[in-house]
C-alpha positions in Angstrom: 8.3 20.8 -7.3 7.5 17.2 -6.7 6.3 14.5 -9.0 4.7 12.6 -6.2 3.7 13.2 -2.6 2.9 10.5 -0.1 0.6 11.1 2.8 0.6 8.8 5.7 -3.0 9.1 7.0 -4.5 7.8 10.2 -7.0 5.0 10.1 -10.6 6.0 9.8 -13.2 7.2 7.3 -13.8 10.9 8.3 -14.9 13.1 5.4 -11.7 15.1 5.1 -9.6 12.0 5.0 -11.8 10.4 2.4 -11.9 13.5 0.2 -8.1 13.6 0.2 -7.8 9.8 -0.5 -10.4 10.0 -3.3 -8.5 12.8 -5.0 -5.2 10.9 -5.0 -3.8 9.1 -8.0 -3.2 5.9 -6.0 -4.2 4.8 -2.6 -2.0 2.3 -0.7 -3.6 0.6 2.3 -1.3 -0.9 4.8 -2.8 -3.8 6.8 -1.6 -6.5 9.2 -3.1 -9.7 10.5 -5.0 -8.0 13.5 -8.8 -8.1 13.2 -9.0 -4.3 13.8 -6.6 -3.6 11.0 -8.5 -5.8 8.5 -11.8 -4.2 9.6 -10.5 -0.7 9.3 -9.0 -1.4 5.9 -12.2 -2.9 4.6 -14.2 0.1 5.9 -11.8 2.5 4.2 -12.1 0.6 0.9 -15.9 0.5 1.1 -16.3 4.2 1.7 -13.6 5.1 -0.8 -15.2 3.1 -3.5 -18.6 4.6 -2.7 -17.1 8.1 -3.1 -14.9 7.3 -6.1 -15.7 3.9 -7.7 -12.8 4.2 -10.1 -10.3 4.1 -7.2 -8.4 0.8 -7.0 -6.4 0.9 -3.8 -3.2 -1.2 -3.5 -2.6 -3.4 -0.5 0.6 -3.8 1.6 0.7 -6.5 4.2 2.9 -5.2 7.0 4.8 -7.1 9.7 4.0 -10.5 8.3 5.5 -13.5 10.2 5.6 -15.7 7.1 4.4 -16.0 3.5 1.5 -18.1 4.7 0.4 -15.4 7.1 0.7 -12.6 4.5 -1.4 -14.7 2.1 -4.0 -15.3 4.7 -4.2 -11.6 5.7 -4.4 -10.4 2.1 -6.8 -13.2 1.2 -9.2 -12.3 4.0 -9.3 -8.6 2.9 -9.5 -9.5 -0.8 -12.3 -12.0 -0.2 -14.4 -9.5 1.9 -14.0 -6.8 -0.8 -14.9 -9.3 -3.6 -17.9 -10.7 -1.8 -19.4 -7.4 -0.5 -18.1 -4.8 -2.8 -17.6 -6.7 -6.1 -14.0 -5.5 -6.2 -10.7 -7.3 -5.8 -7.8 -5.1 -4.6 -4.3 -5.8 -5.8 -1.4 -6.8 -3.6 1.4 -4.3 -3.9 3.7 -6.2 -1.6 4.6 -7.6 1.8 6.9 -6.3 4.5 8.1 -9.1 6.8 8.2 -8.8 10.6 11.7 -7.8 11.4 13.1 -7.1 14.9 15.3 -4.4 13.5 12.3 -2.3 12.8 11.6 -1.9 16.6 15.3 -1.1 17.2 15.1 1.6 14.5 12.0 3.1 16.0 13.6 3.2 19.5 16.7 4.8 18.1 14.6 7.2 16.0 16.6 6.4 12.9 15.0 5.3 9.6 15.5 1.6 8.9 17.0 2.3 5.5 19.7 4.3 7.2 20.3 2.1 10.3 19.7 -1.4 8.8 19.5 -1.1 5.0 20.2 -4.8 4.6 17.4 -6.0 6.9 14.5 -7.9 5.4 12.0 -5.1 6.1 14.2 -2.5 4.5 14.8 -4.6 1.4 11.0 -5.2 1.2 10.4 -1.5 1.4 12.9 -0.8 -1.4 11.1 -3.4 -3.6 7.7 -1.9 -2.8 9.0 1.6 -3.8 10.4 0.2 -7.0 7.2 -1.6 -7.8 5.1 1.5 -7.1 7.4 3.6 -9.2 6.9 1.2 -12.1 3.1 1.3 -11.7 3.1 5.1 -11.5 5.4 5.7 -14.5 3.6 7.2 -17.5 3.1 4.7 -20.3 5.9 4.7 -22.9 5.0 5.9 -26.3 6.2 4.3 -29.5 9.0 6.1 -31.2 7.9 8.4 -34.0 9.5 8.2 -37.4 11.4 11.3 -38.3 11.1 12.4 -42.0 14.3 13.2 -43.7 
């Protein structure tokens, strides 16, 4: 039995994909600085929020060349969502561009196994930790025990 399951879904807004995304506790949208990526992410958020207005997807900027580029990428998506959907997504994190990612893909070995100290691997670990914290149930105050 699993506490959480992560689905890596293809880009698009077909009805089966949207039904699955709307049923999820959290939606994480991975975007990069390419115009098609931003357009697909915006379309996904638009359709998702039409189906399930309570959904508040989190954004990950992937393969960012710099902090400035990641800010620009997230800013463009956030501004479009704010302007046209009256919704501002939250940034979950940024994975920097890292040449070791390509090496790991070619070797077909996960980056956390082959290059755990790489910038991209460390960013992924931080993303996982941040997501785990967001998904943790709220702590309850300790109850007094009567003697």
